[in-house]
Biotite code that builds the C-alpha atoms (Angstrom):
import biotite.structure as struc

atoms = struc.array([
    struc.Atom([-7.499, 4.077, 1.627], chain_id="A", res_id=1, res_name="MET", atom_name="CA", element="C"),
    struc.Atom([-5.000, 1.635, 0.142], chain_id="A", res_id=2, res_name="ASP", atom_name="CA", element="C"),
    struc.Atom([-1.622, 0.929, 1.725], chain_id="A", res_id=3, res_name="ASN", atom_name="CA", element="C"),
    struc.Atom([0.307, 2.269, -1.253], chain_id="A", res_id=4, res_name="PHE", atom_name="CA", element="C"),
    struc.Atom([-1.163, 5.720, -0.607], chain_id="A", res_id=5, res_name="THR", atom_name="CA", element="C"),
    struc.Atom([-0.474, 5.445, 3.123], chain_id="A", res_id=6, res_name="HIS", atom_name="CA", element="C"),
    struc.Atom([3.122, 4.446, 2.318], chain_id="A", res_id=7, res_name="SER", atom_name="CA", element="C"),
    struc.Atom([3.737, 7.336, -0.083], chain_id="A", res_id=8, res_name="VAL", atom_name="CA", element="C"),
    struc.Atom([2.335, 9.856, 2.392], chain_id="A", res_id=9, res_name="VAL", atom_name="CA", element="C"),
    struc.Atom([4.398, 8.346, 5.222], chain_id="A", res_id=10, res_name="GLY", atom_name="CA", element="C"),
    struc.Atom([7.611, 8.489, 3.207], chain_id="A", res_id=11, res_name="LEU", atom_name="CA", element="C"),
    struc.Atom([6.888, 12.057, 2.129], chain_id="A", res_id=12, res_name="GLY", atom_name="CA", element="C"),
    struc.Atom([6.226, 13.223, 5.678], chain_id="A", res_id=13, res_name="VAL", atom_name="CA", element="C"),
    struc.Atom([9.333, 11.401, 6.924], chain_id="A", res_id=14, res_name="GLY", atom_name="CA", element="C"),
    struc.Atom([11.449, 13.202, 4.338], chain_id="A", res_id=15, res_name="GLU", atom_name="CA", element="C"),
    struc.Atom([9.860, 16.551, 5.225], chain_id="A", res_id=16, res_name="LEU", atom_name="CA", element="C"),
    struc.Atom([10.656, 15.962, 8.890], chain_id="A", res_id=17, res_name="LEU", atom_name="CA", element="C"),
    struc.Atom([14.273, 15.122, 8.063], chain_id="A", res_id=18, res_name="GLN", atom_name="CA", element="C"),
    struc.Atom([14.664, 18.297, 6.014], chain_id="A", res_id=19, res_name="ARG", atom_name="CA", element="C"),
    struc.Atom([12.971, 20.488, 8.627], chain_id="A", res_id=20, res_name="SER", atom_name="CA", element="C"),
    struc.Atom([15.237, 19.451, 11.517], chain_id="A", res_id=21, res_name="LEU", atom_name="CA", element="C"),
    struc.Atom([18.674, 20.949, 12.011], chain_id="A", res_id=22, res_name="ALA", atom_name="CA", element="C"),
    struc.Atom([21.364, 18.582, 10.710], chain_id="A", res_id=23, res_name="PRO", atom_name="CA", element="C"),
    struc.Atom([23.354, 16.268, 12.947], chain_id="A", res_id=24, res_name="GLU", atom_name="CA", element="C"),
    struc.Atom([27.052, 17.057, 13.366], chain_id="A", res_id=25, res_name="ALA", atom_name="CA", element="C"),
    struc.Atom([28.242, 13.747, 11.912], chain_id="A", res_id=26, res_name="ASP", atom_name="CA", element="C"),
    struc.Atom([27.190, 12.738, 8.347], chain_id="A", res_id=27, res_name="PRO", atom_name="CA", element="C"),
    struc.Atom([26.761, 9.086, 9.425], chain_id="A", res_id=28, res_name="LEU", atom_name="CA", element="C"),
    struc.Atom([24.388, 10.126, 12.213], chain_id="A", res_id=29, res_name="ARG", atom_name="CA", element="C"),
    struc.Atom([22.563, 12.387, 9.757], chain_id="A", res_id=30, res_name="GLN", atom_name="CA", element="C"),
    struc.Atom([22.061, 9.452, 7.380], chain_id="A", res_id=31, res_name="ARG", atom_name="CA", element="C"),
    struc.Atom([20.909, 7.228, 10.261], chain_id="A", res_id=32, res_name="THR", atom_name="CA", element="C"),
    struc.Atom([18.413, 9.883, 11.361], chain_id="A", res_id=33, res_name="ARG", atom_name="CA", element="C"),
    struc.Atom([17.077, 10.177, 7.808], chain_id="A", res_id=34, res_name="GLY", atom_name="CA", element="C"),
    struc.Atom([16.555, 6.433, 7.598], chain_id="A", res_id=35, res_name="ARG", atom_name="CA", element="C"),
    struc.Atom([15.004, 6.393, 11.064], chain_id="A", res_id=36, res_name="LEU", atom_name="CA", element="C"),
    struc.Atom([12.480, 9.101, 10.198], chain_id="A", res_id=37, res_name="LEU", atom_name="CA", element="C"),
    struc.Atom([11.618, 7.579, 6.817], chain_id="A", res_id=38, res_name="LEU", atom_name="CA", element="C"),
    struc.Atom([11.151, 4.086, 8.228], chain_id="A", res_id=39, res_name="PHE", atom_name="CA", element="C"),
    struc.Atom([9.251, 5.106, 11.349], chain_id="A", res_id=40, res_name="SER", atom_name="CA", element="C"),
    struc.Atom([6.837, 7.405, 9.522], chain_id="A", res_id=41, res_name="CYS", atom_name="CA", element="C"),
    struc.Atom([6.322, 4.839, 6.739], chain_id="A", res_id=42, res_name="TRP", atom_name="CA", element="C"),
    struc.Atom([5.646, 2.025, 9.211], chain_id="A", res_id=43, res_name="PHE", atom_name="CA", element="C"),
    struc.Atom([3.446, 4.185, 11.450], chain_id="A", res_id=44, res_name="ALA", atom_name="CA", element="C"),
    struc.Atom([1.432, 5.172, 8.378], chain_id="A", res_id=45, res_name="SER", atom_name="CA", element="C"),
    struc.Atom([0.675, 1.501, 7.752], chain_id="A", res_id=46, res_name="ASN", atom_name="CA", element="C"),
    struc.Atom([0.549, 0.123, 11.298], chain_id="A", res_id=47, res_name="MET", atom_name="CA", element="C"),
    struc.Atom([-3.216, 0.486, 11.902], chain_id="A", res_id=48, res_name="PRO", atom_name="CA", element="C"),
    struc.Atom([-3.854, -1.800, 8.928], chain_id="A", res_id=49, res_name="ASP", atom_name="CA", element="C"),
    struc.Atom([-2.012, -4.685, 10.574], chain_id="A", res_id=50, res_name="LEU", atom_name="CA", element="C"),
    struc.Atom([-5.461, -5.702, 11.810], chain_id="A", res_id=51, res_name="ASP", atom_name="CA", element="C"),
    struc.Atom([-5.916, -7.163, 8.319], chain_id="A", res_id=52, res_name="LEU", atom_name="CA", element="C"),
    struc.Atom([-3.748, -10.070, 9.485], chain_id="A", res_id=53, res_name="LEU", atom_name="CA", element="C"),
    struc.Atom([-6.568, -11.065, 11.843], chain_id="A", res_id=54, res_name="LEU", atom_name="CA", element="C"),
    struc.Atom([-9.326, -11.155, 9.234], chain_id="A", res_id=55, res_name="LYS", atom_name="CA", element="C"),
    struc.Atom([-8.501, -14.776, 8.405], chain_id="A", res_id=56, res_name="GLY", atom_name="CA", element="C"),
    struc.Atom([-9.747, -15.823, 11.831], chain_id="A", res_id=57, res_name="LEU", atom_name="CA", element="C"),
    struc.Atom([-13.343, -15.484, 10.651], chain_id="A", res_id=58, res_name="LEU", atom_name="CA", element="C"),
    struc.Atom([-14.966, -16.458, 7.335], chain_id="A", res_id=59, res_name="PRO", atom_name="CA", element="C"),
    struc.Atom([-15.209, -13.860, 4.549], chain_id="A", res_id=60, res_name="ASN", atom_name="CA", element="C"),
    struc.Atom([-16.593, -11.189, 4.536], chain_id="A", res_id=61, res_name="PRO", atom_name="CA", element="C"),
    struc.Atom([-17.290, -11.352, 8.272], chain_id="A", res_id=62, res_name="LEU", atom_name="CA", element="C"),
    struc.Atom([-13.602, -11.207, 9.230], chain_id="A", res_id=63, res_name="GLY", atom_name="CA", element="C"),
    struc.Atom([-12.988, -8.046, 7.241], chain_id="A", res_id=64, res_name="TYR", atom_name="CA", element="C"),
    struc.Atom([-16.175, -6.355, 8.403], chain_id="A", res_id=65, res_name="LEU", atom_name="CA", element="C"),
    struc.Atom([-15.666, -7.097, 12.099], chain_id="A", res_id=66, res_name="LEU", atom_name="CA", element="C"),
    struc.Atom([-11.907, -6.770, 12.458], chain_id="A", res_id=67, res_name="LEU", atom_name="CA", element="C"),
    struc.Atom([-10.751, -4.077, 10.017], chain_id="A", res_id=68, res_name="HIS", atom_name="CA", element="C"),
    struc.Atom([-10.942, -0.415, 11.057], chain_id="A", res_id=69, res_name="ARG", atom_name="CA", element="C"),
    struc.Atom([-11.840, -1.378, 14.580], chain_id="A", res_id=70, res_name="GLY", atom_name="CA", element="C"),
    struc.Atom([-9.723, -0.663, 17.639], chain_id="A", res_id=71, res_name="HIS", atom_name="CA", element="C"),
    struc.Atom([-6.529, -0.136, 15.616], chain_id="A", res_id=72, res_name="THR", atom_name="CA", element="C"),
    struc.Atom([-8.162, 2.831, 13.892], chain_id="A", res_id=73, res_name="HIS", atom_name="CA", element="C"),
    struc.Atom([-8.861, 4.861, 17.038], chain_id="A", res_id=74, res_name="THR", atom_name="CA", element="C"),
    struc.Atom([-6.930, 7.749, 18.550], chain_id="A", res_id=75, res_name="VAL", atom_name="CA", element="C"),
    struc.Atom([-6.852, 5.926, 21.883], chain_id="A", res_id=76, res_name="LEU", atom_name="CA", element="C"),
    struc.Atom([-5.156, 2.874, 20.347], chain_id="A", res_id=77, res_name="PHE", atom_name="CA", element="C"),
    struc.Atom([-2.695, 5.042, 18.393], chain_id="A", res_id=78, res_name="ALA", atom_name="CA", element="C"),
    struc.Atom([-0.790, 5.734, 21.628], chain_id="A", res_id=79, res_name="ILE", atom_name="CA", element="C"),
    struc.Atom([0.125, 2.074, 22.326], chain_id="A", res_id=80, res_name="PRO", atom_name="CA", element="C"),
    struc.Atom([0.907, 1.586, 18.634], chain_id="A", res_id=81, res_name="GLN", atom_name="CA", element="C"),
    struc.Atom([3.379, 4.494, 18.713], chain_id="A", res_id=82, res_name="ALA", atom_name="CA", element="C"),
    struc.Atom([4.963, 3.237, 21.932], chain_id="A", res_id=83, res_name="LEU", atom_name="CA", element="C"),
    struc.Atom([5.250, -0.292, 20.543], chain_id="A", res_id=84, res_name="LEU", atom_name="CA", element="C"),
    struc.Atom([6.913, 0.902, 17.345], chain_id="A", res_id=85, res_name="LEU", atom_name="CA", element="C"),
    struc.Atom([9.321, 3.133, 19.286], chain_id="A", res_id=86, res_name="ALA", atom_name="CA", element="C"),
    struc.Atom([10.217, 0.200, 21.557], chain_id="A", res_id=87, res_name="ALA", atom_name="CA", element="C"),
    struc.Atom([10.811, -2.109, 18.580], chain_id="A", res_id=88, res_name="LEU", atom_name="CA", element="C"),
    struc.Atom([13.059, 0.465, 16.919], chain_id="A", res_id=89, res_name="ILE", atom_name="CA", element="C"),
    struc.Atom([14.978, 0.895, 20.180], chain_id="A", res_id=90, res_name="TRP", atom_name="CA", element="C"),
    struc.Atom([15.416, -2.856, 20.678], chain_id="A", res_id=91, res_name="LEU", atom_name="CA", element="C"),
    struc.Atom([16.102, -3.986, 17.115], chain_id="A", res_id=92, res_name="LEU", atom_name="CA", element="C"),
    struc.Atom([18.097, -1.124, 15.574], chain_id="A", res_id=93, res_name="TRP", atom_name="CA", element="C"),
    struc.Atom([21.419, -0.501, 17.385], chain_id="A", res_id=94, res_name="PRO", atom_name="CA", element="C"),
    struc.Atom([22.373, 2.472, 15.198], chain_id="A", res_id=95, res_name="GLY", atom_name="CA", element="C"),
    struc.Atom([19.086, 4.222, 15.900], chain_id="A", res_id=96, res_name="ALA", atom_name="CA", element="C"),
    struc.Atom([19.387, 3.412, 19.609], chain_id="A", res_id=97, res_name="ARG", atom_name="CA", element="C"),
    struc.Atom([22.818, 5.070, 19.761], chain_id="A", res_id=98, res_name="ALA", atom_name="CA", element="C"),
    struc.Atom([21.506, 8.107, 17.884], chain_id="A", res_id=99, res_name="LEU", atom_name="CA", element="C"),
    struc.Atom([18.407, 8.426, 20.065], chain_id="A", res_id=100, res_name="LEU", atom_name="CA", element="C"),
    struc.Atom([20.506, 8.268, 23.249], chain_id="A", res_id=101, res_name="LYS", atom_name="CA", element="C"),
    struc.Atom([22.512, 11.337, 22.246], chain_id="A", res_id=102, res_name="ASP", atom_name="CA", element="C"),
    struc.Atom([20.334, 13.447, 19.964], chain_id="A", res_id=103, res_name="SER", atom_name="CA", element="C"),
    struc.Atom([17.339, 15.390, 21.169], chain_id="A", res_id=104, res_name="GLY", atom_name="CA", element="C"),
    struc.Atom([16.546, 16.317, 17.569], chain_id="A", res_id=105, res_name="ARG", atom_name="CA", element="C"),
    struc.Atom([16.364, 12.636, 16.631], chain_id="A", res_id=106, res_name="ALA", atom_name="CA", element="C"),
    struc.Atom([14.067, 11.889, 19.587], chain_id="A", res_id=107, res_name="ARG", atom_name="CA", element="C"),
    struc.Atom([11.796, 14.803, 18.672], chain_id="A", res_id=108, res_name="ALA", atom_name="CA", element="C"),
    struc.Atom([11.813, 13.730, 15.029], chain_id="A", res_id=109, res_name="GLY", atom_name="CA", element="C"),
    struc.Atom([10.926, 10.148, 15.942], chain_id="A", res_id=110, res_name="LEU", atom_name="CA", element="C"),
    struc.Atom([8.040, 11.317, 18.114], chain_id="A", res_id=111, res_name="GLY", atom_name="CA", element="C"),
    struc.Atom([6.776, 13.584, 15.349], chain_id="A", res_id=112, res_name="ALA", atom_name="CA", element="C"),
    struc.Atom([7.150, 10.831, 12.725], chain_id="A", res_id=113, res_name="ALA", atom_name="CA", element="C"),
    struc.Atom([5.182, 8.352, 14.807], chain_id="A", res_id=114, res_name="LEU", atom_name="CA", element="C"),
    struc.Atom([2.417, 10.815, 15.685], chain_id="A", res_id=115, res_name="CYS", atom_name="CA", element="C"),
    struc.Atom([2.108, 12.172, 12.159], chain_id="A", res_id=116, res_name="LEU", atom_name="CA", element="C"),
    struc.Atom([2.238, 8.738, 10.543], chain_id="A", res_id=117, res_name="GLY", atom_name="CA", element="C"),
    struc.Atom([-0.489, 7.308, 12.747], chain_id="A", res_id=118, res_name="LEU", atom_name="CA", element="C"),
    struc.Atom([-2.544, 10.497, 12.722], chain_id="A", res_id=119, res_name="GLY", atom_name="CA", element="C"),
    struc.Atom([-2.449, 10.828, 8.952], chain_id="A", res_id=120, res_name="LEU", atom_name="CA", element="C"),
    struc.Atom([-3.492, 7.195, 8.540], chain_id="A", res_id=121, res_name="HIS", atom_name="CA", element="C"),
    struc.Atom([-6.510, 7.723, 10.769], chain_id="A", res_id=122, res_name="LEU", atom_name="CA", element="C"),
    struc.Atom([-7.380, 11.005, 9.065], chain_id="A", res_id=123, res_name="GLY", atom_name="CA", element="C"),
    struc.Atom([-7.091, 9.643, 5.537], chain_id="A", res_id=124, res_name="MET", atom_name="CA", element="C"),
    struc.Atom([-9.185, 6.588, 6.397], chain_id="A", res_id=125, res_name="ASP", atom_name="CA", element="C"),
    struc.Atom([-11.772, 8.840, 8.033], chain_id="A", res_id=126, res_name="PHE", atom_name="CA", element="C"),
    struc.Atom([-12.082, 10.819, 4.800], chain_id="A", res_id=127, res_name="LEU", atom_name="CA", element="C"),
    struc.Atom([-13.058, 7.749, 2.789], chain_id="A", res_id=128, res_name="ASN", atom_name="CA", element="C"),
    struc.Atom([-15.234, 5.926, 5.327], chain_id="A", res_id=129, res_name="SER", atom_name="CA", element="C"),
])
């Protein structure tokens, strides 16, 4: 599946998650949570395809055939990918870090966004293998 499709699905699921959670008390925190869920689900929906960056290590088409849809496209490797993305968000986004410290809804939403984004990527790629 192409990354445009993965991106659209990730953004759609992120927006659905935002609308399905109870709102935050502060409008600024609500906006931050919306951005957090959109970004995290969008990025998680594309993260398994980062293995395409490695395909240049081998000549064509061998690099693509050996490195794409390998370990990054497994359920077992989805766990470290989700943890890595959550850690990067925590370290690099101070507004999200402050929100995640105080809001259980934001933490639950982030976990759902990461799991759904990665899971949908794997499922959609499985359907067109």
